[in-house]
Each structure stands twice: as structure tokens, then as C-alpha cells.
N, C-alpha and C positions, 0 to 999 in steps of 0.2 A: 503493500500500500504506500510506499514512500512517494511514488509518483503522483499520488492523488492530491497532495498538498499544493504543488505547483499548478496542477490542473485546475483545482478549485480557485486558486488565486488568479489564474489566467482567465477563467470564466467570469470571475467577479470584475476584473479589469475590462474585459470585453463588454460585459453587461453595462458597466458605467459609461463606456464609450458610446454604446448605442443610445442610452438614455440621454447623454449629453448632446449628441448630434440631433436627436429628435426634438429635444427642447429648444435647441438653437435654431433649427429650421422653422419651427412654429413661431418662435419669438420674432425672428427677423422677417418672416412673411407677414405677420400681423403688424409689425412696425412699418414696413413699406406700404401696406394697404392703408393703415391708419393715417400716416402722414400724407400719402397721396390723396386720400379722400378729403382730408382737411385742406390741403393746398387748392384743390380744384373747387371744392364747395365754397370756400371763402372768396376765391377769385370771382365767382359768379354771385357773390352776395347772398349765399345760402338759398338762391332761387332755383337750383337744380339739385335734386336729391331723389332717393328711392322712396321716401315716405310719401304716402298718398292719402293720409287722413284729412278730413275737413273739419272746420271749426264746429263745435267747441272741442271735439276730441283731439284735434291736432294740437291745440293749446296744452291739453293735459299731457299728451305724449311728448311734446317738445320740452315741457317743463321737467318731466322725469328724465329725459335724455340729457338736458343741460345740468341738472342737479347731480346726476349720478357720477359725473366725472370728478368734480372737486371734492365731493363727500367721500367717495371710495378711495380716490387717489391720496387724500390726506389721512384717512383712517388706516390705510395699509402702511403708513409711515410710523405709526405708533408701535409700542412694544407688543401690544396684543395683535396688531395687524401683521407684524413681522413673524410672530409665532404661527399665525394662520398661513402665511406664505410658505413656511417650512413644511407644513403638512400637505402642500399641493405638489409634492414631489415624492418619488419612492423613498421608502424608509432608509435613512442613513445618508441621503443625498440632498435633503431639503435645505440644510444650512448653506451648502455650497451653491445651490441653484436659486437662492432667494432673489438675487438681483434679476436673473433671467425671468423668473416667474412674475416679478413685479412689473417689469417692462412689458411683458406679454399682456398682462391684465390691463395696464394703462393703454396699450395700443388697441386692444379690443374695445375699451371704453371710447377712445377717440373715434375709432371706425364706426361704432354704433351711433355716436352723436352726429357725425357729419354725413354718414351714408343713409341713416334712417330718418333724418329730419324731414318733417312735412312742411314744404314751403307755403308761405301765405299767398303767393301769386302776385304780390304787390311789389313793384320796382319803383323806387323813388328817383334814382339817378344812376345813369350808366355813362362812364367816361368814353369820349371819342377823340380821335385825332391826337393832338399834342398832349392833352390831359391824360389820355389813355397811355401814351408812351411814358410819361413821367411816372404815373402810378405803377405801371408794370415794373419800371426800374426800382422804385421804392419798395414795392412788394418783394421783388427778388432780392434786394439788398437786406430787407428784414429777415428773410429766410437764411441768407448767407450769414448774418450776424448770429442767428439762432444756432446754426451749425458750428460757427466759430466758438460760441459760448459753450456748447456741449463738448467740443474738443478740448477747450481749456479746462473744463470740469473733469475730464476723463471720459473719452468717447466709449471705451469698453464698458464702463459703468452705465453710461447714459443709454446705450443701445442694447444692453442685456448680454453682451459678449462675455463679460467678466465671469459670470457664474458657470456657464456651460463649458467655456474653454478651460477653466480651472478643473472642472470635473473630468474633462477629456484627458487632461494632463496628469490627473491623479494628485492634484495639489489643492490647498486651500486658497480661496480668492485673496488676492493682494489688492486692497483698496487704495485708490490714489490718495495723496495727502490733501489737506485742506486747500482748496483752490485759491491761489493768490496771484496767478500770472495771467497774461493776456488781458481779456476784457474784465477780469476780476480785479484788475488794478484800478479801474475807474468806477466800478459799481459792484456792490456785493451780490447783486442779483442779475447778472447779464442775461441769463437764460429767460427769466421772467420778463425782463424789459424787452428783449428781442421778440419774444412771443407776443407781448402786447402790441408791438409795432406791426406784426403781421395782421393783427385784428383791425387796425385802423388805416392801412394803406391799400385796401382793396379798391378795385376800379368800379365796383357795382355796389350800390347801397339800397338795402331793403329793410323793412321792420325786423326781419329775421336776423340780418347781419348786425343791426344795432343791438338787439337783445344779446346775441352771442358776444359782441365786443364789450358791452357794459359788464355782463356777468363774469366773463373770463378775465377782464382787466381787473375787476375787484378781487378775483381770486389771486391774480398775479401780485397784487399789492399786499394782501394779508397772509396768504399761505406761507411765504418765506419766514414769517415770524416763528412758526413752529419749527422750521428747519434750523433757524438760528438758535433757538432754545436748545436743540439737540447738539449743535456745534459748540455751544457754551459748555455743555456737560462734557463733551468729548475732548475739546481742545483747550478749554479754560482760558488762561491768560494770553495764549497765542492768538485766540480769536478776538479777545477783547482789544488787544493791541491793533490788530488788523481793522476792527470795526471803528476804532477811534480815527483812523486815517481815511478809510474808504466809505463813501456815502452808501446808505441802505439801498436806494433805488435809482434816483436820477443822478447821472454823473455831474460833477461840478468842475468847471474849467480850472485847470491848474492843480486840482486835488486828486492825487493818485498814490497808490502804495508804491514803495520802492521796489525795484526789480529784485527778484530772488536770485541769489547766487547758487 
């Protein structure tokens, strides 16, 4: 029976690899679909979507769709939420796959919000000519800034790669340090600021887009308070020193953190 031990170990490693790849494929497929749906739906001012309900049922359905994202997204960041995330993976792999599962759920939430929205059918304003060209550039720039912010924060963490790649390699996830470089030198919340910019630079305006923009901007303003409370517990004095120099949300000219060596 001596050969059975390596065999069992090899089977366990192979099993972990299969689970890792499966979770990774699902995560990134959901991520691409969710972000794609969001980019397209907002470009058209939420006037094109798969939802087909009519008032007053559309109001109820849309309210549920827009509420589920900030509520669940924030709840899963709590200690109880993180414990739930660990249970959404096979036994013994949950802690490693937490970030992958979290991003997968967030992507499904985004996909549901923007793909299942029931449009009101009312269009207030649609850009044409030079105005359309300017807004397309601003919209694309906002998405670029969002991508840059996510890269500065640790792209593997933000896209869910961190968990499944760690499991594939048979290692524990190595989390990036507290972000202080790139856009984090001018604002403590560049991801939220950039996302808010995508909400307000669209070339088509409808009542639907206004509701989305107002609700999600409010989320972008207040949700980081919970993240910062967690950062204060984890990083302590280092975060306090950083927060004294870098503004919470809106960048201020001439005020930025020193470059990290």
C-alpha cells in the first residue's frame, strides 16, 4: 500500500485543480457578461434591456434589482458575509476561493441589474454630433480610469483571479498591500469615483438612467466608509497616516500621498 499515499495526494491535487479552473471560468465569464451588460445598458441610458414588465410592476422589479446590488455587495463584506462565502465552495477550499466567489456573486448581481431592467420607454435627451463625440470620449475615459483604479488596487483581487489561481497552485492567497500608489495617491476611493463618473457621462438620458446614477452614486459615497473601518482595524496607524494626506473622495489639487519606494 505504500503507493496509495502519493496516489491519494495526486488525486487531491488534481481535484483542487479542476475545482479551481471551474470556479475561475465561471467567475470570469460572469465578470465579462456583467461589465459588458453595464457598459452597453448605460450607454443607451438604460433604454435597452431584457426586462419587459410594465408599470407598476416594472417599478417594483426595478427597485428590487437596484437595491439588491448595494445591500448584498456590502453584506458579503462583513465577517458573517465572509463566512457565508467560504461555505459556497467545496469543503477545505472555501477560504482560498473567497475572493473568487465574491467577485462571481457581484458580477451576477451586476448582470441581473443591467440585463433584466425594465425600461420606462421615456428618453429625455440623446446626444448627437459633437456632443455625442465628446460624451463617448468621456464615457470611455471613465471606464479607463475604473480599470486603472482596479489595477492599482490589485487586479487579481478585483477580478477574482486571486483565489482560484492560489488554489490551482496549491498555495494560500497572497493579498496585495494597502493600496497607496497610482490613483490612490490622489483619492482614497478611485474605484468608486471612477465608477460614479461612468454613471454621469452617458450620451443618453432617461428617468431610468437618472435613478441608476443617483442611487449608485450615493452608494459610491457611503459604502467606502465600511471598507475604511475595516482598513483601520487591519492597518491601524499606517492607514491613519495615509488618510491624513489623501482626501476621502474628491481629489484636491496639489494634495497627494508621497510615492512609495
